[in-house]
DOTORFI-795525 format. One record per residue (C-alpha): residue in one letter; chain; x, y, z. Coordinates in Angstrom, 2 decimals, always signed. Example, Ala and Ser with C-alpha at 12.3 -4.5 7.8 and 13.67 -1.06 7.14 Angstrom:
<rs>
<r type="a" mol="A" u="+12.30" v="-4.50" w="+7.80"/>
<r type="s" mol="A" u="+13.67" v="-1.06" w="+7.14"/>
</rs>
This chain:
<rs>
<r type="m" mol="A" u="+1.56" v="+11.26" w="+7.63"/>
<r type="a" mol="A" u="-2.05" v="+12.29" w="+7.28"/>
<r type="s" mol="A" u="-4.17" v="+10.88" w="+10.30"/>
<r type="n" mol="A" u="-7.48" v="+11.00" w="+8.17"/>
<r type="p" mol="A" u="-7.99" v="+8.31" w="+5.78"/>
<r type="n" mol="A" u="-9.96" v="+10.77" w="+3.53"/>
<r type="d" mol="A" u="-6.50" v="+12.68" w="+2.95"/>
<r type="v" mol="A" u="-4.48" v="+10.08" w="+1.45"/>
<r type="w" mol="A" u="-5.31" v="+7.84" w="-1.53"/>
<r type="q" mol="A" u="-7.14" v="+4.55" w="-0.86"/>
<r type="n" mol="A" u="-7.68" v="+1.36" w="-3.49"/>
<r type="p" mol="A" u="-11.29" v="+1.43" w="-4.37"/>
<r type="l" mol="A" u="-11.61" v="-2.24" w="-4.68"/>
<r type="g" mol="A" u="-11.63" v="-2.02" w="-0.59"/>
<r type="s" mol="A" u="-14.15" v="+1.17" w="-0.44"/>
<r type="r" mol="A" u="-16.49" v="+0.27" w="-3.30"/>
<r type="y" mol="A" u="-16.37" v="-3.32" w="-4.43"/>
<r type="a" mol="A" u="-14.72" v="-6.21" w="-2.89"/>
<r type="s" mol="A" u="-16.69" v="-8.14" w="-0.18"/>
<r type="q" mol="A" u="-15.91" v="-7.90" w="+3.70"/>
<r type="a" mol="A" u="-14.87" v="-11.44" w="+3.51"/>
<r type="m" mol="A" u="-12.13" v="-11.16" w="+1.05"/>
<r type="l" mol="A" u="-11.16" v="-7.70" w="+2.22"/>
<r type="k" mol="A" u="-10.68" v="-9.39" w="+5.81"/>
<r type="l" mol="A" u="-8.43" v="-12.20" w="+4.16"/>
<r type="f" mol="A" u="-5.93" v="-9.68" w="+2.71"/>
<r type="s" mol="A" u="-6.06" v="-7.21" w="+5.75"/>
<r type="p" mol="A" u="-2.48" v="-6.45" w="+7.30"/>
<r type="r" mol="A" u="-4.12" v="-8.37" w="+10.86"/>
<r type="t" mol="A" u="-4.99" v="-11.35" w="+8.95"/>
<r type="r" mol="A" u="-1.33" v="-11.49" w="+7.33"/>
<r type="a" mol="A" u="+0.39" v="-10.91" w="+10.54"/>
<r type="s" mol="A" u="-1.92" v="-12.95" w="+12.58"/>
<r type="t" mol="A" u="-1.14" v="-16.06" w="+10.02"/>
<r type="w" mol="A" u="+2.62" v="-15.56" w="+10.43"/>
<r type="r" mol="A" u="+2.21" v="-16.03" w="+14.22"/>
<r type="q" mol="A" u="+0.22" v="-18.62" w="+13.74"/>
<r type="l" mol="A" u="+2.81" v="-20.33" w="+11.61"/>
<r type="w" mol="A" u="+5.05" v="-19.88" w="+14.13"/>
<r type="i" mol="A" u="+2.88" v="-21.59" w="+16.63"/>
<r type="w" mol="A" u="+2.61" v="-24.41" w="+14.44"/>
<r type="l" mol="A" u="+6.47" v="-24.90" w="+13.75"/>
<r type="a" mol="A" u="+7.30" v="-24.69" w="+17.79"/>
<r type="e" mol="A" u="+4.68" v="-27.11" w="+18.41"/>
<r type="a" mol="A" u="+6.18" v="-29.68" w="+15.86"/>
<r type="e" mol="A" u="+9.80" v="-29.04" w="+16.91"/>
<r type="q" mol="A" u="+8.77" v="-29.36" w="+20.64"/>
<r type="e" mol="A" u="+6.97" v="-32.79" w="+19.50"/>
<r type="l" mol="A" u="+10.24" v="-34.05" w="+17.90"/>
<r type="g" mol="A" u="+12.55" v="-33.42" w="+20.80"/>
<r type="l" mol="A" u="+13.46" v="-29.79" w="+20.56"/>
<r type="a" mol="A" u="+13.81" v="-27.84" w="+23.91"/>
<r type="i" mol="A" u="+10.84" v="-25.60" w="+23.94"/>
<r type="s" mol="A" u="+8.68" v="-25.39" w="+27.11"/>
<r type="d" mol="A" u="+4.95" v="-25.42" w="+27.16"/>
<r type="e" mol="A" u="+4.92" v="-21.78" w="+28.64"/>
<r type="a" mol="A" u="+6.51" v="-20.76" w="+25.46"/>
<r type="i" mol="A" u="+3.91" v="-21.89" w="+23.20"/>
<r type="t" mol="A" u="+1.19" v="-21.22" w="+25.73"/>
<r type="q" mol="A" u="+2.22" v="-17.56" w="+25.42"/>
<r type="m" mol="A" u="+2.61" v="-17.60" w="+21.69"/>
<r type="k" mol="A" u="-1.17" v="-19.15" w="+21.50"/>
<r type="a" mol="A" u="-2.30" v="-16.34" w="+23.70"/>
<r type="a" mol="A" u="-0.63" v="-13.64" w="+21.66"/>
<r type="q" mol="A" u="-1.54" v="-15.27" w="+18.14"/>
<r type="v" mol="A" u="-3.92" v="-12.51" w="+17.08"/>
<r type="f" mol="A" u="-2.07" v="-9.35" w="+15.87"/>
<r type="s" mol="A" u="-3.22" v="-6.40" w="+18.11"/>
<r type="d" mol="A" u="-3.52" v="-2.74" w="+17.51"/>
<r type="e" mol="A" u="-0.61" v="-2.19" w="+19.77"/>
<r type="d" mol="A" u="+1.68" v="-4.69" w="+17.84"/>
<r type="f" mol="A" u="+1.28" v="-2.62" w="+14.62"/>
<r type="p" mol="A" u="+3.36" v="+0.31" w="+15.54"/>
<r type="i" mol="A" u="+6.00" v="-1.79" w="+17.47"/>
<r type="a" mol="A" u="+6.35" v="-3.93" w="+14.34"/>
<r type="a" mol="A" u="+6.71" v="-1.23" w="+11.96"/>
<r type="e" mol="A" u="+9.35" v="+1.16" w="+14.29"/>
<r type="e" mol="A" u="+11.24" v="-2.12" w="+14.17"/>
<r type="e" mol="A" u="+11.18" v="-2.42" w="+10.61"/>
<r type="k" mol="A" u="+12.33" v="+1.07" w="+10.21"/>
<r type="r" mol="A" u="+15.30" v="+0.15" w="+12.17"/>
<r type="r" mol="A" u="+16.12" v="-3.69" w="+10.95"/>
<r type="r" mol="A" u="+14.82" v="-3.08" w="+7.23"/>
<r type="h" mol="A" u="+13.44" v="-6.52" w="+7.62"/>
<r type="d" mol="A" u="+9.73" v="-7.13" w="+7.95"/>
<r type="v" mol="A" u="+9.62" v="-10.67" w="+9.10"/>
<r type="m" mol="A" u="+12.53" v="-10.12" w="+11.62"/>
<r type="a" mol="A" u="+10.62" v="-6.79" w="+12.87"/>
<r type="h" mol="A" u="+7.51" v="-9.16" w="+13.73"/>
<r type="v" mol="A" u="+9.54" v="-11.51" w="+15.13"/>
<r type="y" mol="A" u="+10.81" v="-9.03" w="+17.91"/>
<r type="a" mol="A" u="+7.25" v="-7.58" w="+18.44"/>
<r type="y" mol="A" u="+5.96" v="-11.34" w="+18.92"/>
<r type="g" mol="A" u="+8.90" v="-11.88" w="+21.52"/>
<r type="l" mol="A" u="+7.61" v="-9.02" w="+23.38"/>
<r type="r" mol="A" u="+4.12" v="-10.65" w="+23.62"/>
<r type="a" mol="A" u="+5.57" v="-14.04" w="+24.48"/>
<r type="p" mol="A" u="+8.68" v="-13.37" w="+26.20"/>
<r type="a" mol="A" u="+9.07" v="-17.11" w="+26.86"/>
<r type="a" mol="A" u="+9.46" v="-18.09" w="+23.56"/>
<r type="e" mol="A" u="+11.34" v="-15.01" w="+22.36"/>
<r type="k" mol="A" u="+14.24" v="-17.40" w="+21.79"/>
<r type="i" mol="A" u="+12.62" v="-19.64" w="+19.71"/>
<r type="i" mol="A" u="+10.26" v="-18.10" w="+17.57"/>
<r type="h" mol="A" u="+11.24" v="-18.85" w="+13.95"/>
<r type="w" mol="A" u="+13.78" v="-21.33" w="+15.13"/>
<r type="g" mol="A" u="+15.53" v="-22.65" w="+11.86"/>
<r type="a" mol="A" u="+13.04" v="-20.97" w="+9.55"/>
<r type="t" mol="A" u="+13.64" v="-18.53" w="+6.99"/>
<r type="s" mol="A" u="+11.67" v="-15.64" w="+6.03"/>
<r type="c" mol="A" u="+9.95" v="-17.75" w="+3.13"/>
<r type="y" mol="A" u="+8.52" v="-20.16" w="+5.72"/>
<r type="v" mol="A" u="+6.05" v="-17.35" w="+6.97"/>
<r type="t" mol="A" u="+5.69" v="-15.19" w="+3.98"/>
<r type="d" mol="A" u="+5.17" v="-17.73" w="+1.30"/>
<r type="n" mol="A" u="+3.41" v="-20.46" w="+3.21"/>
<r type="a" mol="A" u="+1.21" v="-17.56" w="+4.58"/>
<r type="d" mol="A" u="+0.30" v="-16.79" w="+0.96"/>
<r type="l" mol="A" u="-0.50" v="-20.20" w="-0.18"/>
<r type="i" mol="A" u="-3.07" v="-20.29" w="+2.79"/>
<r type="f" mol="A" u="-4.52" v="-16.78" w="+1.33"/>
<r type="l" mol="A" u="-4.46" v="-18.51" w="-2.00"/>
<r type="r" mol="A" u="-6.58" v="-21.23" w="-0.64"/>
<r type="d" mol="A" u="-8.92" v="-19.54" w="+1.45"/>
<r type="g" mol="A" u="-9.31" v="-16.88" w="-1.38"/>
<r type="l" mol="A" u="-10.63" v="-19.30" w="-3.57"/>
<r type="n" mol="A" u="-12.70" v="-21.14" w="-1.01"/>
<r type="i" mol="A" u="-14.63" v="-17.58" w="-0.72"/>
<r type="l" mol="A" u="-14.67" v="-16.94" w="-4.46"/>
<r type="l" mol="A" u="-16.01" v="-20.86" w="-5.30"/>
<r type="p" mol="A" u="-19.35" v="-20.27" w="-3.41"/>
<r type="k" mol="A" u="-20.16" v="-17.18" w="-5.10"/>
<r type="l" mol="A" u="-19.53" v="-18.59" w="-8.29"/>
<r type="a" mol="A" u="-21.66" v="-21.52" w="-7.49"/>
<r type="k" mol="A" u="-24.49" v="-19.09" w="-6.84"/>
<r type="c" mol="A" u="-24.05" v="-17.20" w="-10.08"/>
<r type="i" mol="A" u="-24.16" v="-20.59" w="-12.02"/>
<r type="k" mol="A" u="-27.41" v="-21.53" w="-10.05"/>
<r type="k" mol="A" u="-29.21" v="-18.35" w="-10.49"/>
<r type="l" mol="A" u="-28.26" v="-18.30" w="-14.56"/>
<r type="s" mol="A" u="-29.64" v="-21.74" w="-14.79"/>
<r type="d" mol="A" u="-32.89" v="-21.02" w="-13.38"/>
<r type="f" mol="A" u="-33.10" v="-17.97" w="-15.73"/>
<r type="s" mol="A" u="-32.32" v="-20.13" w="-18.32"/>
<r type="l" mol="A" u="-34.88" v="-22.71" w="-17.97"/>
<r type="e" mol="A" u="-37.57" v="-19.85" w="-16.81"/>
<r type="h" mol="A" u="-37.14" v="-18.62" w="-20.31"/>
<r type="r" mol="A" u="-36.16" v="-21.54" w="-22.48"/>
<r type="s" mol="A" u="-38.99" v="-21.13" w="-24.59"/>
<r type="l" mol="A" u="-38.86" v="-17.14" w="-25.29"/>
<r type="a" mol="A" u="-37.85" v="-16.30" w="-28.61"/>
<r type="c" mol="A" u="-35.02" v="-14.17" w="-29.32"/>
<r type="l" mol="A" u="-32.99" v="-13.18" w="-32.35"/>
<r type="g" mol="A" u="-29.53" v="-14.54" w="-32.80"/>
<r type="y" mol="A" u="-26.75" v="-12.79" w="-34.42"/>
<r type="t" mol="A" u="-23.74" v="-13.59" w="-36.00"/>
<r type="h" mol="A" u="-21.05" v="-11.14" w="-37.27"/>
<r type="g" mol="A" u="-23.32" v="-8.64" w="-35.33"/>
<r type="q" mol="A" u="-26.15" v="-8.82" w="-37.61"/>
<r type="p" mol="A" u="-29.37" v="-10.65" w="-37.59"/>
<r type="a" mol="A" u="-29.11" v="-14.10" w="-37.90"/>
<r type="q" mol="A" u="-31.56" v="-16.97" w="-36.77"/>
<r type="p" mol="A" u="-34.32" v="-17.26" w="-34.03"/>
<r type="i" mol="A" u="-32.78" v="-18.96" w="-30.75"/>
<r type="t" mol="A" u="-34.33" v="-18.46" w="-27.13"/>
<r type="v" mol="A" u="-33.42" v="-16.33" w="-24.21"/>
<r type="g" mol="A" u="-32.83" v="-19.41" w="-22.20"/>
<r type="r" mol="A" u="-30.46" v="-20.85" w="-24.79"/>
<r type="r" mol="A" u="-28.31" v="-17.89" w="-24.86"/>
<r type="a" mol="A" u="-27.80" v="-18.00" w="-21.12"/>
<r type="a" mol="A" u="-27.35" v="-21.70" w="-20.99"/>
<r type="q" mol="A" u="-23.87" v="-20.84" w="-23.15"/>
<r type="w" mol="A" u="-23.02" v="-18.52" w="-20.23"/>
<r type="v" mol="A" u="-23.76" v="-21.22" w="-17.72"/>
<r type="e" mol="A" u="-21.55" v="-23.63" w="-19.83"/>
<r type="s" mol="A" u="-18.61" v="-21.11" w="-19.58"/>
<r type="l" mol="A" u="-19.13" v="-20.62" w="-15.85"/>
<r type="l" mol="A" u="-19.06" v="-24.49" w="-15.17"/>
<r type="m" mol="A" u="-15.47" v="-24.47" w="-16.94"/>
<r type="d" mol="A" u="-14.62" v="-21.74" w="-14.59"/>
<r type="l" mol="A" u="-16.09" v="-23.57" w="-11.56"/>
<r type="r" mol="A" u="-13.87" v="-26.82" w="-12.83"/>
<r type="n" mol="A" u="-10.72" v="-24.33" w="-13.42"/>
<r type="l" mol="A" u="-10.69" v="-22.62" w="-9.99"/>
<r type="e" mol="A" u="-11.58" v="-25.99" w="-7.99"/>
<r type="r" mol="A" u="-8.63" v="-27.52" w="-9.94"/>
<r type="a" mol="A" u="-6.18" v="-24.72" w="-9.02"/>
<r type="r" mol="A" u="-7.11" v="-24.61" w="-5.51"/>
<r type="d" mol="A" u="-7.01" v="-28.64" w="-5.06"/>
<r type="d" mol="A" u="-3.63" v="-28.54" w="-6.84"/>
<r type="l" mol="A" u="-2.03" v="-26.07" w="-4.44"/>
<r type="v" mol="A" u="+0.46" v="-27.70" w="-2.24"/>
<r type="f" mol="A" u="+2.01" v="-26.16" w="+1.11"/>
<r type="r" mol="A" u="+5.75" v="-25.04" w="+0.75"/>
<r type="g" mol="A" u="+6.42" v="-26.54" w="+4.31"/>
<r type="v" mol="A" u="+9.35" v="-26.51" w="+6.29"/>
<r type="k" mol="A" u="+12.20" v="-26.07" w="+3.55"/>
<r type="g" mol="A" u="+14.88" v="-23.86" w="+5.47"/>
<r type="t" mol="A" u="+17.35" v="-22.10" w="+3.27"/>
<r type="t" mol="A" u="+17.51" v="-22.53" w="-0.21"/>
<r type="g" mol="A" u="+15.10" v="-25.07" w="+0.14"/>
<r type="s" mol="A" u="+17.93" v="-27.59" w="+1.19"/>
<r type="q" mol="A" u="+16.44" v="-27.79" w="+4.85"/>
<r type="a" mol="A" u="+20.06" v="-27.38" w="+5.98"/>
<r type="s" mol="A" u="+19.12" v="-25.00" w="+8.85"/>
<r type="f" mol="A" u="+16.64" v="-27.57" w="+10.14"/>
<r type="l" mol="A" u="+19.32" v="-30.55" w="+9.52"/>
<r type="q" mol="A" u="+21.27" v="-28.25" w="+11.80"/>
<r type="i" mol="A" u="+19.24" v="-27.87" w="+14.62"/>
<r type="f" mol="A" u="+18.11" v="-31.66" w="+14.68"/>
<r type="k" mol="A" u="+21.62" v="-33.12" w="+14.35"/>
<r type="d" mol="A" u="+21.37" v="-34.33" w="+10.74"/>
<r type="d" mol="A" u="+18.59" v="-36.49" w="+11.68"/>
<r type="h" mol="A" u="+16.79" v="-36.33" w="+8.03"/>
<r type="d" mol="A" u="+13.77" v="-38.66" w="+9.62"/>
<r type="k" mol="A" u="+13.06" v="-35.74" w="+12.04"/>
<r type="v" mol="A" u="+13.38" v="-32.96" w="+9.48"/>
<r type="k" mol="A" u="+10.92" v="-34.97" w="+7.37"/>
<r type="k" mol="A" u="+8.62" v="-35.39" w="+9.81"/>
<r type="l" mol="A" u="+8.79" v="-31.89" w="+10.95"/>
<r type="d" mol="A" u="+7.51" v="-30.98" w="+7.16"/>
<r type="d" mol="A" u="+4.78" v="-33.51" w="+7.32"/>
<r type="l" mol="A" u="+3.34" v="-32.39" w="+11.04"/>
<r type="v" mol="A" u="+3.39" v="-28.51" w="+9.87"/>
<r type="t" mol="A" u="+1.55" v="-29.25" w="+6.62"/>
<r type="a" mol="A" u="-0.83" v="-31.36" w="+8.35"/>
<r type="k" mol="A" u="-1.35" v="-28.20" w="+11.04"/>
<r type="a" mol="A" u="-2.03" v="-25.80" w="+8.38"/>
<r type="g" mol="A" u="-4.53" v="-27.81" w="+6.66"/>
<r type="f" mol="A" u="-2.77" v="-29.16" w="+3.54"/>
<r type="k" mol="A" u="-2.78" v="-32.81" w="+2.37"/>
<r type="n" mol="A" u="+0.80" v="-32.34" w="+0.53"/>
<r type="h" mol="A" u="+3.91" v="-30.44" w="+0.74"/>
<r type="s" mol="A" u="+6.50" v="-29.60" w="-2.08"/>
<r type="i" mol="A" u="+8.78" v="-32.52" w="-2.83"/>
<r type="i" mol="A" u="+11.27" v="-29.89" w="-3.84"/>
<r type="s" mol="A" u="+11.68" v="-26.66" w="-3.01"/>
<r type="i" mol="A" u="+13.67" v="-23.75" w="-3.75"/>
<r type="q" mol="A" u="+13.79" v="-20.93" w="-0.99"/>
<r type="t" mol="A" u="+10.41" v="-19.72" w="-2.14"/>
<r type="y" mol="A" u="+7.24" v="-21.86" w="-3.26"/>
<r type="n" mol="A" u="+7.37" v="-22.26" w="-7.05"/>
<r type="r" mol="A" u="+6.10" v="-19.00" w="-8.38"/>
<r type="k" mol="A" u="+4.71" v="-21.13" w="-11.36"/>
<r type="t" mol="A" u="+2.15" v="-21.77" w="-8.71"/>
<r type="d" mol="A" u="+0.88" v="-18.08" w="-9.12"/>
<r type="v" mol="A" u="+0.85" v="-18.25" w="-12.66"/>
<r type="d" mol="A" u="-1.39" v="-20.98" w="-12.48"/>
<r type="v" mol="A" u="-4.12" v="-19.38" w="-10.34"/>
<r type="s" mol="A" u="-3.94" v="-16.32" w="-11.95"/>
<r type="n" mol="A" u="-4.62" v="-18.08" w="-15.18"/>
<r type="a" mol="A" u="-7.63" v="-19.42" w="-13.85"/>
<r type="l" mol="A" u="-8.80" v="-16.31" w="-12.49"/>
<r type="t" mol="A" u="-8.05" v="-14.33" w="-15.65"/>
<r type="s" mol="A" u="-10.55" v="-17.39" w="-17.32"/>
<r type="f" mol="A" u="-13.06" v="-16.45" w="-15.11"/>
<r type="g" mol="A" u="-12.66" v="-12.61" w="-15.87"/>
<r type="t" mol="A" u="-12.81" v="-13.14" w="-19.47"/>
<r type="t" mol="A" u="-16.34" v="-15.14" w="-18.83"/>
<r type="c" mol="A" u="-17.59" v="-12.05" w="-16.69"/>
<r type="e" mol="A" u="-16.85" v="-9.49" w="-19.13"/>
<r type="h" mol="A" u="-18.24" v="-11.41" w="-22.12"/>
<r type="i" mol="A" u="-21.36" v="-12.01" w="-20.44"/>
<r type="a" mol="A" u="-21.77" v="-8.48" w="-19.04"/>
<r type="t" mol="A" u="-20.58" v="-7.19" w="-22.43"/>
<r type="t" mol="A" u="-23.76" v="-9.13" w="-24.14"/>
<r type="i" mol="A" u="-26.21" v="-7.86" w="-21.81"/>
<r type="r" mol="A" u="-25.05" v="-4.35" w="-22.39"/>
<r type="l" mol="A" u="-25.65" v="-4.89" w="-26.06"/>
<r type="l" mol="A" u="-29.07" v="-6.39" w="-25.43"/>
<r type="a" mol="A" u="-29.91" v="-3.56" w="-22.91"/>
<r type="t" mol="A" u="-29.22" v="-1.27" w="-26.34"/>
<r type="f" mol="A" u="-31.92" v="-3.26" w="-28.10"/>
<r type="k" mol="A" u="-34.22" v="-3.30" w="-25.18"/>
<r type="e" mol="A" u="-34.07" v="-7.00" w="-24.99"/>
<r type="l" mol="A" u="-32.67" v="-7.24" w="-21.54"/>
<r type="e" mol="A" u="-32.39" v="-4.77" w="-18.95"/>
<r type="e" mol="A" u="-30.75" v="-4.87" w="-15.26"/>
<r type="p" mol="A" u="-32.77" v="-4.33" w="-12.28"/>
<r type="f" mol="A" u="-33.84" v="-0.59" w="-11.93"/>
<r type="e" mol="A" u="-34.16" v="+0.38" w="-8.17"/>
<r type="k" mol="A" u="-37.19" v="+2.65" w="-6.93"/>
<r type="d" mol="A" u="-34.74" v="+5.87" w="-6.20"/>
<r type="q" mol="A" u="-32.24" v="+4.76" w="-8.58"/>
<r type="i" mol="A" u="-31.15" v="+7.60" w="-10.92"/>
<r type="g" mol="A" u="-30.25" v="+6.55" w="-14.54"/>
<r type="s" mol="A" u="-28.48" v="+9.93" w="-15.35"/>
<r type="s" mol="A" u="-27.55" v="+13.34" w="-13.89"/>
<r type="a" mol="A" u="-28.94" v="+14.93" w="-16.80"/>
<r type="m" mol="A" u="-31.47" v="+12.51" w="-18.44"/>
<r type="a" mol="A" u="-33.33" v="+10.98" w="-15.65"/>
<r type="y" mol="A" u="-35.57" v="+8.53" w="-17.91"/>
<r type="k" mol="A" u="-32.18" v="+6.48" w="-18.97"/>
<r type="r" mol="A" u="-31.85" v="+2.89" w="-17.71"/>
<r type="n" mol="A" u="-28.04" v="+2.69" w="-17.94"/>
<r type="p" mol="A" u="-26.53" v="-1.12" w="-17.47"/>
<r type="m" mol="A" u="-24.40" v="+0.27" w="-14.77"/>
<r type="r" mol="A" u="-23.88" v="-3.20" w="-13.10"/>
<r type="s" mol="A" u="-22.74" v="-4.84" w="-16.19"/>
<r type="e" mol="A" u="-20.51" v="-1.79" w="-17.01"/>
<r type="r" mol="A" u="-18.95" v="-2.42" w="-13.71"/>
<r type="i" mol="A" u="-18.39" v="-5.80" w="-14.45"/>
<r type="c" mol="A" u="-16.69" v="-5.06" w="-17.59"/>
<r type="s" mol="A" u="-14.54" v="-2.82" w="-16.02"/>
<r type="l" mol="A" u="-13.39" v="-5.00" w="-12.82"/>
<r type="a" mol="A" u="-13.01" v="-8.11" w="-15.18"/>
<r type="r" mol="A" u="-10.96" v="-6.19" w="-17.50"/>
<r type="k" mol="A" u="-8.60" v="-5.18" w="-14.81"/>
<r type="l" mol="A" u="-8.36" v="-8.72" w="-13.56"/>
<r type="q" mol="A" u="-7.38" v="-10.03" w="-16.95"/>
<r type="t" mol="A" u="-4.46" v="-8.33" w="-16.91"/>
<r type="l" mol="A" u="-2.69" v="-9.11" w="-13.71"/>
<r type="n" mol="A" u="-1.71" v="-12.71" w="-15.09"/>
<r type="q" mol="A" u="+1.29" v="-11.26" w="-17.04"/>
<r type="g" mol="A" u="+2.97" v="-9.65" w="-13.98"/>
<r type="f" mol="A" u="+2.70" v="-13.28" w="-12.38"/>
<r type="a" mol="A" u="+4.32" v="-15.01" w="-15.56"/>
<r type="q" mol="A" u="+6.92" v="-12.37" w="-15.71"/>
<r type="t" mol="A" u="+7.67" v="-12.58" w="-12.11"/>
<r type="y" mol="A" u="+8.04" v="-16.29" w="-12.58"/>
<r type="a" mol="A" u="+10.35" v="-16.39" w="-15.74"/>
<r type="h" mol="A" u="+12.74" v="-13.63" w="-14.16"/>
<r type="q" mol="A" u="+13.34" v="-15.34" w="-10.73"/>
<r type="w" mol="A" u="+17.06" v="-15.57" w="-10.21"/>
<r type="f" mol="A" u="+18.13" v="-18.90" w="-8.78"/>
<r type="e" mol="A" u="+17.02" v="-20.06" w="-5.57"/>
<r type="r" mol="A" u="+15.65" v="-16.41" w="-4.23"/>
<r type="s" mol="A" u="+15.34" v="-13.05" w="-5.27"/>
<r type="l" mol="A" u="+13.36" v="-10.33" w="-3.82"/>
<r type="d" mol="A" u="+11.93" v="-8.74" w="-7.06"/>
<r type="d" mol="A" u="+9.07" v="-10.97" w="-6.70"/>
<r type="s" mol="A" u="+7.97" v="-8.96" w="-3.40"/>
<r type="a" mol="A" u="+6.16" v="-5.76" w="-4.13"/>
<r type="i" mol="A" u="+4.39" v="-6.98" w="-7.27"/>
<r type="r" mol="A" u="+2.97" v="-9.88" w="-5.56"/>
<r type="r" mol="A" u="+2.11" v="-7.76" w="-2.15"/>
<r type="i" mol="A" u="+0.24" v="-5.86" w="-4.73"/>
<r type="d" mol="A" u="-1.36" v="-8.07" w="-7.17"/>
<r type="i" mol="A" u="-2.36" v="-11.14" w="-5.46"/>
<r type="p" mol="A" u="-4.62" v="-9.49" w="-3.20"/>
<r type="e" mol="A" u="-5.86" v="-7.38" w="-5.89"/>
<r type="m" mol="A" u="-6.37" v="-10.21" w="-8.27"/>
<r type="f" mol="A" u="-8.94" v="-11.81" w="-5.50"/>
<r type="l" mol="A" u="-10.44" v="-8.56" w="-4.65"/>
<r type="l" mol="A" u="-11.19" v="-7.91" w="-8.43"/>
<r type="a" mol="A" u="-12.40" v="-11.72" w="-8.88"/>
<r type="d" mol="A" u="-14.85" v="-11.28" w="-5.76"/>
<r type="a" mol="A" u="-16.13" v="-8.00" w="-6.99"/>
<r type="s" mol="A" u="-16.88" v="-9.68" w="-10.16"/>
<r type="a" mol="A" u="-18.43" v="-12.41" w="-8.86"/>
<r type="s" mol="A" u="-20.57" v="-10.59" w="-6.22"/>
<r type="s" mol="A" u="-21.56" v="-7.96" w="-8.96"/>
<r type="s" mol="A" u="-22.77" v="-10.83" w="-11.13"/>
<r type="i" mol="A" u="-24.88" v="-12.19" w="-8.53"/>
<r type="t" mol="A" u="-26.80" v="-9.02" w="-7.49"/>
<r type="s" mol="A" u="-27.38" v="-8.35" w="-11.16"/>
<r type="p" mol="A" u="-28.79" v="-11.17" w="-13.09"/>
<r type="p" mol="A" u="-30.51" v="-9.83" w="-16.52"/>
<r type="a" mol="A" u="-34.00" v="-8.97" w="-16.97"/>
<r type="w" mol="A" u="-35.09" v="-10.03" w="-13.66"/>
</rs>
């Protein structure tokens, strides 16, 4: 394996476009550390409900909650041997918290950590994105008010039509972004935790360790859900959380992508007519061969990122449509790739929109 990162392909979303906050959220360390936090919450709740889990076990788990640099090769090597990522992480965690080795993941399936973690990432990703969208709305609202009386030509069918104002056109963009804000807030607020559902979603594995005490298993579900910061958990579940959730979130983000591309496309067209221009920095070069040019490169970037974002919801729709019975693993690879990419694209589109308002 090449040791120099410049010798292997890297996703340009990470190196060029997305914010550090979003990159950190979807980093391998955050993912692995979130799994460990989920195991801590489970152990705490199981102990509270009477299972034989020592205080020392939980203390050691908390001390090793952050996935260290030393943990990565241990988990990777164990996964090669076991061909199972979650059990490799259980093993690595047990080495750091030996008093908890026997109770880590007690009663849980892989989806307890993978799916609940993904729901946390969906929620937290939307929480990173929404303030940026609000800033976009504020900046465009200010621009609209500032130029509410500045006349310009309106176009229909791409042809000159009747006069409007620059501010009025921008207000139309604000309306679309407000719709996106509503959609994304609704998608976030509708998220429910998968919770503690066990094998095939029947909670059979937890009923076994709690000796068929349904009240305790229900309480376990409620306790872990509250610890994770969710108001509600799924009432009924298969082994995974409902993949329709991914469709719902991706549709809201796709809709946001259409707004970004629509606004940026209009700015590009108006830049052609010299009605609007992007900010042009002192040392910026418009073209390697034609230095006099003022290309709308930020709007072009937004169009490119948003266009890619708009393609991803089909993958989530097909993943939900093709899921077999209570669980199949054909959703794994596509979700590992597309959930982070979807948020990184939306984040980059929003960040570019904030930093490149028209004609400033």
